[in-house]
Phi, psi and omega in degrees: 000154173202160180310146185235136170260128190236142179263127181293132185284338179276306187259343172084009181272148176277140172219157186265131176260100184289173176293312172311315179298319185296303173310318176299310182298319184295311178314310177296350183080011178288128177266336187258145164300154168292156182250345176243157173283165182308314185297314177295324181293317177302310176303317182294317178293321170305319179294328185282328180290320180292322176299339187273348185276000000 
């Protein structure tokens, strides 16, 4: 396994998907690599939390 460089589907920026993150995703049972950078994932999560209120 090695670090992967991925392009965020929302902002278009490259981000690093580290070996540690890959292992965490695998432990959680996630089969796909992330498609959003950490900042966009955080923003999307905040949006979803606001929509629930």
